[in-house]
C-alpha angles and dihedrals in degrees: 000000000000091000090052092050089048090050091049090050091050090046090052089051091049091050090052092048104039104020129232097306103098091189089065092058122100111269097248092054093040094062094049091045092053090049090051092048091056092052105036132062090190090059090051090051090049091050092049091050091050091047089054092049091049093050091047091051090046091057094055112103119224110234116241121234108196113212094005095126091049092049092050093048093047094046114118116240119238115259117267117251109242122224117262095256092053091049090051091050091048090049092050095042111025116191097213102051116084123198136054098333096097097046091044093052091045090051092050095053096079089049090050093050091045091055090045093051094046091053093054101040129052097201094216097314112122128202092244091059090050091050093048092048092049092054093045092048091049093050090048091054091047090052091055094054118095114230118206112211093200096076 
């Protein structure tokens, strides 16, 4: 009984894969399918149901789409998204804007790199020197102030 259920399951899979035409099946499956069709009424019912589905699908007309291939082939592709560095360069130096934008951005580049370098390097100035100078400057300013004792 389990072999017969297995054979029906296989037969159902073959029907789904190859359709109801048993002659279109591979030869190894065709022989076992014909043997099952001789022994099983369930297999015959499955084959008849698949034949009906295949004939119904064969009667359906495919709608025509005039000019679809031409429209697809002539369709413009979406623009490629540029990498972030290229977008930054195009923003800094646009190709379509005439005027002073390019010279102004070129003149600001050394200033930008100077600020960047000064933030990363101390150039021989230590934090202790900065702290000592700040205290001495503050004491100097306090000494210059006039304090009125009457308040």
